[in-house]
N, C-alpha and C positions, 0 to 999 in steps of 0.2 A: 801413564806415570801417576803415581799417587801423590796427592797434595796433603794428605793427613800426616802431620808431624807430631801429634800427641801420642806418646807411648803409654801403654797401660800403667806402668809403675809411677808415672809422673802426672797422670790425669788428675784434674782437680777433684773429681769425685773419689778417687782412690786416696788421694792425700787427706781429704776430709775424713774418710772412713778410718784410716790408720791413726790420724791425730786425735780424732774424737775418742776412739777406744783407749788410746794411750793416756790422754788427759783425764778421761773419766776414771780409769782404773787407778791412776796416780793419786786421785783425790778420794779413792775408796768409795766411789759411787756405783751403785747398781744401775742397770739400764732403767729400771723402774724409777729410782730416785732422780736420775738424770732427766728422765721424761717429765717428772713432776716439776722439777726446777725450771724447765724450759717450756712447760705447758704443752707437752706433746704426749702421745700415747706411747707406751713402752715398746710396742711392736714397731713403731716408726723409728725409734732410736736403733733398734736391732736391724732394721732394713738399711738405715744409713751406714751402720758399721759393716754391713755385708755388701755394700755397693748395689743394693737392689733398687734403690730409689734415689731420685735427685732431691736437692733441697733448694729452697728459694733463698735469696739474699736476706730477706727478713727472718727466715727460719735459722739461717746461719748465724745471724746476729743474736737471736734468742739463745742458741746453743752456747755461743761465746760468752754471753752475759751470765748464763747459768754456771759456766765453768770459771768465770771471773778471768777471762783471757780476752785478747784482741782477736777479731776475726782473722787477722793475718796468721795467728798461731794455728788455726785450723787448716790453713792453706799452705803451711810451711812444707818445704821439700822433705821427703822422708828417704832414709837410706834403704837400699835394697836389703831385704831380710829374706833369706831363703834357705 
């Protein structure tokens, strides 16, 4: 019997990826500019948006500050888009 109750669409990393890309594009920011604002490399922002890598709490806070949102906005539930 599996005890894993986290589904892919609601996993925190997936939520962060979807919300990061949505918030970044809503603000008209390129991945490069987003990275500059958060003091990350552009490829790291790309990896976050593609769910290739994890982010620390401190990194999440840097992203939120760069986007001028609360960290909770990056973790907000996302609707299924398919």
